[in-house]
Backbone as CSV, one residue per row, in Angstrom:
resi,resn,N_x,N_y,N_z,CA_x,CA_y,CA_z,C_x,C_y,C_z
1,LEU,105.671,108.824,92.191,106.509,109.619,91.510,107.195,110.079,92.730
2,ILE,106.536,110.212,93.987,107.669,110.529,95.074,109.248,110.008,95.125
3,PRO,109.344,108.958,94.744,111.056,108.531,94.275,111.686,109.671,93.306
4,LEU,110.713,110.098,92.613,111.427,110.594,91.695,111.624,112.268,91.912
5,GLN,110.714,113.045,92.694,110.903,114.138,93.059,111.202,114.148,94.110
6,TYR,111.509,113.625,95.205,112.302,113.488,96.563,113.610,113.773,96.520
7,PRO,114.573,113.155,95.834,116.045,113.694,95.914,116.190,115.304,95.517
8,VAL,115.347,115.982,94.511,115.186,116.952,93.882,114.995,118.049,95.082
9,LEU,114.260,118.018,95.853,113.320,118.574,96.662,114.135,119.152,98.045
10,SER,113.794,120.525,98.170,114.917,121.114,99.390,114.330,120.033,100.868
11,ASP,114.930,120.318,101.906,114.667,119.194,103.233,113.347,119.914,103.650
12,TYR,112.885,121.362,103.859,111.600,121.634,104.284,110.611,121.025,103.323
13,TYR,110.583,120.924,101.912,109.728,120.470,101.453,109.672,118.716,101.308
14,LYS,110.880,118.313,101.712,110.999,116.629,101.778,110.016,116.216,103.170
15,PHE,110.258,117.548,104.346,109.658,117.198,105.399,107.956,117.512,104.820
16,ILE,107.512,118.206,104.470,106.160,118.645,104.302,105.586,117.417,103.581
17,LEU,106.364,116.960,102.465,105.795,115.776,101.381,105.445,114.650,102.303
18,VAL,106.613,114.216,103.129,105.983,113.066,104.034,105.079,113.113,104.678
19,THR,105.044,114.514,105.591,104.224,114.755,106.787,102.682,114.678,105.679
20,ILE,102.667,115.206,104.685,101.340,115.679,104.005,100.822,113.994,104.019
21,MET,101.756,113.077,103.138,101.059,111.732,102.768,100.898,110.970,103.792
22,ILE,101.440,111.011,104.773,101.236,110.221,106.316,99.919,110.614,106.939
23,LEU,99.379,112.165,106.920,98.219,112.632,107.080,97.119,112.504,106.406
24,VAL,97.441,112.580,105.046,96.301,112.290,103.869,95.773,110.470,104.266
25,SER,97.033,109.892,104.344,96.516,108.217,104.183,95.607,107.974,105.504
26,LEU,96.318,108.450,106.829,95.161,108.256,107.988,94.161,108.873,107.973
27,THR,93.809,110.317,107.764,92.884,110.996,107.467,91.827,110.254,106.488
28,GLU,92.381,109.797,105.129,91.305,108.979,104.203,90.660,107.410,104.723
29,LEU,91.279,106.901,105.975,90.958,105.841,106.437,89.960,105.874,107.464
30,ILE,89.793,107.150,108.601,88.909,107.827,109.096,87.678,108.440,108.338
31,ARG,88.015,109.158,107.300,86.865,109.520,106.389,86.049,108.640,105.935
32,LEU,86.688,107.426,105.346,85.928,106.683,104.770,85.118,106.041,105.762
33,TYR,85.557,105.303,106.658,84.962,104.596,107.520,83.584,105.273,108.467
34,LEU,83.974,106.750,108.212,82.789,107.400,108.800,81.759,107.856,107.805
35,GLY,82.193,107.925,106.590,80.931,108.241,105.398,80.402,106.874,105.347
36,TYR,81.005,105.913,105.426,80.434,103.935,105.433,79.448,104.007,106.613
37,VAL,79.996,104.391,107.651,78.988,104.017,109.007,77.647,105.172,109.095
38,GLY,78.126,106.329,108.474,76.981,107.025,108.450,76.066,107.220,107.543
39,ASN,76.489,106.858,106.441,75.572,106.537,105.591,74.841,105.355,105.600
40,LEU,75.128,104.169,106.011,74.420,102.814,105.784,73.703,103.052,107.288
41,LEU,73.881,103.155,108.276,73.193,103.407,109.301,72.345,104.573,109.838
42,GLU,72.425,105.587,108.962,71.944,106.575,109.165,72.426,107.738,110.384
43,LYS,73.516,107.514,110.600,73.906,108.299,111.868,74.491,109.833,111.373
44,VAL,73.496,110.745,111.917,74.150,112.110,111.856,75.698,112.521,112.292
45,PRO,76.121,112.535,113.487,77.549,112.685,113.631,78.314,112.365,112.969
46,GLU,78.409,110.527,112.516,79.591,110.059,111.648,79.357,110.674,110.325
47,LEU,78.226,111.334,109.803,78.556,111.815,108.221,78.832,113.254,108.413
48,ALA,78.472,114.041,109.311,79.089,114.929,109.853,80.838,115.023,110.162
49,GLY,81.239,114.047,110.420,82.573,113.967,110.552,83.405,113.539,109.317
50,PHE,82.810,112.798,108.488,83.059,112.676,106.997,83.201,113.665,106.710
51,TRP,81.935,114.641,106.296,81.917,116.206,105.977,83.283,116.936,106.172
52,LEU,83.368,116.998,107.544,84.059,118.152,108.075,85.798,117.504,107.639
53,LEU,86.088,116.332,107.627,87.153,115.713,107.319,87.377,115.908,105.978
54,THR,86.081,115.607,105.205,86.695,115.902,103.674,86.874,117.934,103.599
55,LEU,86.033,118.420,104.243,86.127,119.688,104.037,87.179,120.421,104.299
56,LEU,87.673,120.054,105.394,88.926,120.628,106.373,90.257,120.138,105.841
57,PRO,90.854,118.861,106.472,91.982,119.045,106.016,92.312,118.085,104.436
58,GLN,91.424,117.424,104.311,91.332,116.779,103.032,91.720,117.882,101.627
59,LEU,90.741,118.593,101.482,90.678,119.480,100.637,91.440,120.444,100.601
60,PRO,92.271,121.219,101.309,93.366,122.242,101.177,94.271,121.520,101.127
61,ILE,94.829,120.044,101.478,95.930,119.640,101.365,96.248,119.200,99.930
62,ILE,95.291,118.539,99.016,95.251,118.419,97.734,95.285,119.706,96.892
63,LEU,94.578,120.803,97.313,94.542,122.137,96.897,96.495,122.748,97.141
64,PHE,96.882,122.231,97.932,98.329,122.680,98.528,99.361,121.502,96.998
65,LEU,99.091,120.566,97.416,99.580,119.489,96.497,99.492,120.048,95.168
66,LEU,98.317,120.266,94.504,98.118,120.736,93.301,98.390,122.451,92.582
67,PHE,98.627,123.318,93.794,99.363,124.626,93.077,100.505,125.137,93.645
68,ASN,101.076,124.444,94.477,102.256,124.653,94.870,103.063,124.092,94.100
69,GLU,104.152,125.337,93.578,105.385,124.923,92.534,106.571,124.585,92.896
70,GLY,106.718,124.731,93.995,107.859,124.331,94.930,107.729,123.206,95.107
71,LEU,107.111,121.890,95.101,106.913,120.782,95.018,107.417,120.141,93.849
72,LYS,107.427,120.667,92.418,108.129,120.240,91.573,107.109,119.242,90.828
73,ILE,105.968,119.476,90.614,104.584,118.598,90.327,104.915,118.144,88.989
74,HIS,104.978,116.734,88.508,104.651,116.239,87.352,103.577,116.229,86.686
75,SER,103.485,115.836,85.459,101.885,116.440,84.483,101.189,115.211,84.609
76,LEU,101.628,114.045,85.064,100.708,112.955,85.674,100.183,112.999,87.167
77,GLU,101.007,113.691,87.831,100.902,114.292,89.511,99.659,115.081,89.573
78,ARG,99.934,116.023,88.855,99.086,117.445,88.483,97.470,116.912,88.044
79,ALA,97.304,115.377,86.928,96.246,115.507,86.787,95.531,114.507,87.798
80,VAL,96.305,113.599,88.458,95.878,112.830,89.271,95.273,113.924,90.515
81,HIS,95.763,114.811,90.855,95.444,115.642,91.897,94.116,116.603,91.497
82,ILE,94.199,116.739,90.308,92.864,117.649,89.569,91.643,116.472,89.757
83,ILE,91.862,115.202,89.416,90.718,114.288,89.251,90.170,114.477,90.944
84,PHE,91.230,114.170,91.780,90.830,114.133,93.526,89.937,115.072,93.867
85,ALA,90.641,116.380,93.561,90.112,117.638,93.896,88.803,117.583,93.436
86,ALA,88.572,117.146,92.207,87.207,117.250,91.782,86.158,116.517,92.510
87,PHE,86.394,115.299,93.018,85.802,113.910,93.440,85.803,114.438,94.766
88,LEU,86.958,115.174,95.420,86.544,115.841,96.904,85.504,116.779,97.001
89,SER,85.200,117.518,95.908,84.633,118.800,95.959,83.148,118.267,95.780
90,PHE,82.796,117.546,94.615,81.353,116.672,94.562,81.273,116.027,96.139
91,GLN,81.931,115.486,96.794,81.802,114.744,98.142,81.564,115.725,99.127
92,VAL,81.635,117.036,99.076,81.489,117.902,99.826,80.034,118.480,99.859
93,LEU,79.683,118.705,98.796,78.428,119.075,98.237,77.418,117.728,98.368
94,ALA,77.679,116.785,98.047,76.804,115.564,98.062,76.535,115.157,99.352
95,ALA,77.711,115.254,100.499,77.755,115.370,101.982,76.945,116.408,102.653
96,PHE,77.106,117.602,102.454,76.152,118.544,102.836,74.564,118.335,102.743
97,PHE,74.012,118.335,101.384,73.056,117.960,100.752,72.363,116.636,101.544
98,THR,73.157,115.551,101.339,72.865,114.600,102.305,72.374,114.987,103.948
99,LEU,73.454,115.431,104.659,73.249,115.601,105.905,72.126,116.765,106.138
100,ARG,71.836,117.312,105.556,70.554,118.382,105.705,69.245,117.900,105.538
101,ARG,69.175,116.891,104.490,68.104,115.923,104.094,67.791,114.880,105.513
102,MET,69.074,114.201,105.729,68.755,113.612,107.198,68.617,114.202,108.219
103,VAL,68.821,115.098,108.592,68.599,115.905,109.850,67.022,116.055,109.483
104,ASN,66.692,116.610,108.306,65.110,117.007,108.520,64.236,115.943,108.413
105,THR,64.825,114.626,108.027,63.854,113.551,108.047,64.051,112.924,109.629
106,LEU,64.803,112.864,110.065,65.282,112.310,111.287,64.246,113.265,112.411
107,ALA,64.304,114.753,112.122,63.400,115.673,113.167,62.080,115.270,112.802
108,THR,61.987,115.347,111.632,60.385,114.860,111.244,59.530,113.611,111.806
109,ARG,60.711,112.730,111.834,60.433,111.316,112.518,60.355,111.104,113.854
110,PHE,61.001,112.012,114.634,61.128,112.306,116.180,59.787,112.983,116.203
111,ARG,59.626,113.902,115.667,57.974,115.165,116.136,56.891,113.734,115.917
112,LEU,56.726,112.584,114.815,55.701,112.078,114.669,55.663,111.320,116.080
113,THR,56.865,111.006,116.181,56.931,110.122,117.468,56.462,110.698,118.465
114,GLU,56.643,111.850,118.869,55.982,112.474,120.091,55.040,112.795,120.060
115,PHE,54.328,112.998,118.724,53.079,113.399,118.711,52.130,111.867,119.012
116,HIS,52.469,110.742,118.323,51.950,109.350,118.947,51.902,109.199,120.194
117,CYS,52.988,109.556,120.871,53.096,109.433,122.144,52.027,110.574,123.072
118,LEU,52.133,111.673,122.735,50.400,112.435,122.939,49.088,111.910,122.756
119,GLU,49.189,111.408,121.913,47.824,111.104,121.842,47.441,109.606,122.544
120,GLU,48.320,109.020,122.761,48.187,107.780,123.468,48.011,108.092,124.816
121,GLN,48.790,109.096,125.007,48.571,109.572,126.754,47.134,110.510,127.005
122,ARG,46.192,110.912,126.059,45.385,111.825,125.908,44.170,110.756,126.521
123,PRO,43.121,111.498,127.484,42.423,110.490,127.947,40.829,110.386,126.662
124,VAL,40.450,109.335,126.413,39.524,109.027,125.557,38.093,109.719,125.720
125,PRO,37.404,110.452,125.222,36.042,110.822,125.577,35.131,110.030,125.405
126,GLY,34.073,109.901,126.543,32.712,109.458,126.480,33.199,107.615,127.199
């Protein structure tokens, strides 16, 4: 729907719209890669990067596109933005709880490994 609304917009909204589309496209590629690697390989930094990229640039940009009336949003575009915002909100919550559980699991695994190493170093009585 960008070709329909682009000629009607003012110059600064044209610049904002093009910038947002480029930013969303690049962020989405990086965000999906980090989520894929963080989830499958159980890497906390990658999953935290996915969560931060979802929370900070993606969600505010979609909310800006959804609620800014200066962009002359069509009804179909509003519906797509509402669905995308709902999915992003769900991803923020799911990633937060997944991160918390993953960190607790990895910390427990690390402590158990330390405990077994200490047990092996302890001299055996008798």
